[in-house]
C-alpha positions in Angstrom: -7.3 27.1 22.6 -7.4 24.9 19.5 -5.6 25.1 16.2 -8.8 25.4 14.3 -12.5 24.4 14.3 -13.2 20.7 14.2 -15.8 19.2 11.9 -19.1 19.0 13.7 -20.0 15.5 14.9 -16.4 14.2 14.9 -14.8 13.2 18.2 -11.4 14.6 19.1 -8.8 11.8 19.6 -7.5 11.3 23.1 -3.9 12.2 24.1 -2.9 8.5 24.3 -4.3 7.9 20.8 -2.4 10.9 19.4 0.8 9.5 21.0 0.2 6.0 19.6 -0.4 7.5 16.1 2.7 9.6 16.2 4.8 6.7 17.4 3.5 4.5 14.6 4.2 7.2 12.0 7.7 7.8 13.3 8.4 4.0 13.3 7.2 3.8 9.7 9.2 6.8 8.5 12.5 6.4 10.3 15.2 3.7 10.1 17.2 2.0 12.9 19.8 4.4 14.3 22.6 4.0 16.9 22.5 6.0 20.1 25.1 8.8 20.4 26.9 7.5 23.5 30.6 8.0 22.7 32.1 11.2 24.1 35.5 12.7 23.6 37.3 10.6 26.2 35.9 7.3 24.8 36.7 8.5 21.3 40.3 9.0 22.3 40.3 5.6 24.0 39.1 4.0 20.8 41.9 5.5 18.7 44.7 5.0 21.2 43.4 1.5 22.2 43.3 0.4 18.6 46.7 1.8 17.6 48.6 0.6 20.7 48.4 -3.2 20.5 51.3 -5.6 20.3 53.1 -3.4 17.7 55.1 -1.2 20.0 56.3 -4.2 22.0 57.6 -6.1 18.9 58.0 -3.7 16.0 61.0 -1.8 17.3 63.2 -4.8 16.3 62.0 -4.6 12.6 62.3 -0.8 12.4 65.9 -0.8 13.8 67.0 -3.8 11.7 65.9 -2.1 8.5 66.9 1.5 9.5 70.4 0.3 10.2 71.0 2.8 13.0 69.4 4.0 16.2 69.1 7.6 15.1 67.5 6.8 11.8 65.1 4.4 13.6 63.9 7.2 15.9 63.4 9.5 12.9 61.3 6.7 11.2 59.1 6.6 14.3 58.6 10.3 14.3 57.9 10.6 10.5 55.4 7.7 10.5 53.6 9.4 13.4 53.4 12.6 11.3 52.2 10.7 8.3 49.6 8.9 10.4 48.3 12.2 11.7 47.9 13.6 8.2 46.1 10.5 7.1 43.8 10.6 10.1 42.9 14.2 9.5 42.0 13.5 5.9 39.9 10.6 7.1 38.2 12.9 9.7 37.2 15.1 6.8 35.5 12.1 5.2 33.9 11.2 8.5 32.2 14.6 8.9 31.3 14.8 5.2 29.7 11.3 5.2 28.6 11.0 8.9 27.6 7.3 8.7 28.7 4.3 10.7 30.7 1.8 8.7 33.9 3.7 7.8 35.5 2.3 4.7 32.4 0.6 3.4 30.2 3.7 3.7 32.8 5.9 1.9 33.6 3.4 -0.9 29.9 2.8 -1.4 28.9 6.4 -1.6 31.9 7.4 -3.8 32.5 4.4 -6.1 29.1 2.7 -6.0 27.4 -0.3 -4.6 29.6 -3.0 -6.2 32.8 -1.6 -4.9 31.3 -1.2 -1.4 29.9 -4.8 -1.6 33.4 -6.2 -2.4 35.0 -4.1 0.3 32.5 -5.3 2.9 32.8 -9.0 2.0 36.6 -8.9 1.9 36.5 -7.4 5.4 33.9 -9.9 6.8 35.6 -13.0 5.3 39.3 -12.2 5.5 40.5 -9.0 7.1 38.8 -8.8 10.5 38.5 -12.5 11.4 42.2 -13.1 10.8 43.2 -9.9 12.5 41.2 -10.6 15.6 42.4 -14.2 15.7 46.0 -13.2 15.6 45.6 -10.5 18.3 43.6 -13.0 20.5 46.4 -15.7 20.1 49.0 -13.0 21.0 47.0 -12.2 24.1 46.8 -15.9 25.2 50.5 -16.4 24.4 51.5 -13.6 26.8 49.1 -14.6 29.5 50.4 -18.1 29.6 54.1 -17.2 29.1 54.7 -16.6 32.9 53.2 -20.1 33.6 55.6 -21.8 31.2 58.9 -19.9 31.7 61.2 -22.6 30.2 59.0 -23.8 27.2 56.3 -22.7 24.8 52.7 -22.9 26.1 50.6 -25.8 24.8 48.9 -25.1 21.5 45.5 -26.3 22.7 45.7 -24.0 25.7 46.6 -21.0 23.5 43.6 -21.7 21.2 41.1 -22.3 24.1 42.1 -19.1 25.9 42.0 -17.1 22.6 38.5 -18.4 21.9 37.4 -17.5 25.4 38.8 -14.0 24.9 36.9 -13.5 21.7 33.6 -15.0 23.0 33.8 -12.9 26.2 34.4 -9.6 24.4 31.8 -10.5 21.7 29.2 -10.9 24.5 30.3 -7.6 26.1 29.9 -5.8 22.8 26.5 -7.4 22.2 25.3 -6.6 25.7 26.0 -2.9 25.9 27.9 -0.1 24.0 28.6 1.5 27.3 30.2 -1.6 28.7 32.3 -2.0 25.6 33.5 1.6 25.7 34.3 1.2 29.5 36.4 -1.9 28.7 38.2 0.1 26.0 38.8 3.0 28.4 40.2 0.8 31.2 42.5 -1.3 29.0 43.7 1.8 27.1 44.7 3.3 30.4 46.4 0.1 31.4 48.5 -0.1 28.3 49.4 3.6 28.5 50.5 3.0 32.1 52.7 0.1 31.0 54.4 2.3 28.4 54.7 5.2 30.8 56.5 2.7 33.1 58.9 1.9 30.3 59.5 5.6 29.6 60.1 6.3 33.3 62.7 3.5 33.5 64.3 4.9 30.4 64.5 8.4 32.0 66.1 6.8 35.1 68.7 5.1 32.9 69.5 8.4 31.2 70.0 10.0 34.6 72.4 7.2 35.4 74.4 8.1 32.3 73.2 5.2 30.1 72.7 7.2 26.9 75.6 6.0 24.8 73.3 5.1 21.8 71.5 8.4 22.0 74.6 10.6 21.5 74.5 11.9 17.9 78.0 10.4 17.1 76.8 7.0 18.1 73.1 7.1 17.2 73.8 7.4 13.5 76.6 4.9 13.5 75.3 2.2 11.1 75.7 -1.5 12.0 75.1 -2.3 8.3 75.2 -0.2 5.1 72.2 2.1 4.6 69.9 0.8 1.9 66.9 2.8 0.5 64.9 -0.4 0.1 65.5 -1.4 3.7 64.7 2.1 4.9 61.4 2.0 3.1 60.7 -1.4 4.8 61.5 0.3 8.2 58.7 2.8 7.4 56.4 0.0 6.6 57.2 -1.7 10.0 56.6 1.6 11.8 53.3 2.1 10.0 52.2 -1.3 11.2 52.6 -0.2 14.8 50.4 2.9 14.0 47.6 0.8 12.4 44.1 1.4 13.8 44.1 5.2 13.5 41.0 5.0 11.2 38.7 3.0 13.5 37.0 5.9 15.1 35.3 6.7 11.7 33.6 3.3 12.0 31.5 4.7 14.8 30.9 8.3 13.6 27.1 7.9 13.9 27.5 7.2 17.7 29.8 10.1 18.4 28.4 13.0 20.4 28.9 16.0 18.2 31.1 14.3 15.6 31.9 17.5 13.8 33.8 18.7 16.9 34.8 15.5 18.6 36.1 13.5 15.6 38.9 15.9 14.7 39.5 16.8 18.3 40.0 13.2 19.3 42.5 12.8 16.4 44.4 15.9 17.5 44.7 14.5 21.0 45.3 10.8 20.3 47.8 10.8 17.4 50.4 13.1 19.0 50.0 11.2 22.3 50.7 7.9 20.6 53.7 9.3 18.6 55.1 10.7 21.9 54.7 7.4 23.7 56.2 5.4 20.8 59.3 7.6 20.3 60.1 7.8 24.0 59.5 4.1 24.5 62.1 3.4 21.8 64.5 5.8 23.4 64.0 3.9 26.7 64.7 0.6 24.9 68.1 1.7 23.7 69.1 3.0 27.2 68.9 -0.6 28.5 69.9 -2.6 25.4 72.5 -2.3 22.6 71.2 -2.5 19.0 72.6 -6.0 18.9 70.7 -7.1 22.0 67.5 -5.5 20.7 67.8 -7.2 17.4 68.3 -10.6 19.1 65.0 -10.2 21.0 61.7 -11.3 19.6 59.7 -9.5 22.4 61.6 -6.2 23.1 59.5 -5.1 26.0 59.8 -8.4 27.8 63.6 -8.4 27.3 63.6 -4.8 28.6 61.7 -5.8 31.7 64.0 -8.8 32.3 67.0 -6.5 32.3 65.6 -3.7 34.5 62.7 -5.1 36.6 64.3 -8.2 38.0 61.7 -10.3 40.0 59.0 -7.9 38.7 59.8 -8.7 35.1 56.4 -10.5 34.8 54.8 -7.1 34.6 55.9 -6.7 30.9 54.2 -9.9 29.5 51.1 -9.1 31.5 51.1 -5.5 30.1 51.4 -6.8 26.6 48.5 -9.2 27.3 46.3 -6.4 28.6 47.3 -4.3 25.6 46.2 -7.1 23.1 43.0 -7.7 25.1 42.0 -4.1 24.6 43.0 -4.4 21.0 40.6 -7.3 20.5 37.8 -5.3 22.1 38.5 -2.3 20.0 38.6 -4.3 16.8 35.3 -6.1 17.6 33.6 -2.8 18.6 34.6 -0.9 15.5 34.4 -3.6 12.9 30.8 -4.5 13.8 29.8 -1.0 12.7 31.2 -1.8 9.3 28.6 -4.5 8.9 25.9 -2.4 10.5 26.5 0.2 7.8 25.3 -2.2 5.0 21.8 -2.5 6.6 
């Protein structure tokens, strides 16, 4: 049956001609869009992978130094996790209200106008993301080369070349395939979580051996310097640095499968998981090191490994390297959507 009578003398277009016409019309009427390829597991990997970078391996020193006691430092880690969760949920509301790729740029542009969005975009492209990715890549190369130079600092040229290779390799992966990039993120997120779980397990073993002096309430809140409200505020700032990256999933909202469900669900899963890991990793640190030993270390996880792992202590610098490698990938993957959002 036909939809209606055709005009006499006109030929009916063929099926292939109909398809070609429909394709042409669709191409003219629709804009470029990103495929929805990111599921819940990859969404959690993006959040966890971007939050857990080098921060948890180096920030405990700054938090403890400014908190002035072990007990208050642990409270700082818990409270900053709660604050991060609240901020992430507010950001999720923005993400489902304005379901566009680009995160900050899209929100600033839609709410405050084109000029504000333009300025936010160019600050990001010229300053924020290049410097952030360069620092993380240099941290990666430093920890990769550290086992090869145990008694001295790695050569500067070697650090820079390896950092450049890291950035170029991950840029190529992200250009080649979204699926490859998310797989890299999933694998390295799992790797860094396993490293932190290893630290937590060793901490539990230490507690079973009776090494929990600094966790007893009478000792945990014993200050090694006078409490100062300004320093405590700085401790919260140090803790917040380690939780940085919680907003990156909003940069890829357009690529999420069912973002109205998976965006808040990924936050509900990821932020409590990261908070749990951070708090218990810090508990593990103080089972093996006194506050004075922890403050004397520039790489807490490496010192922790040297004290408890013996000949296997090389696991810690490699774990930090894997963590930062995943951090570079996550930063490249999400920040590129910021620039896509301006097209």
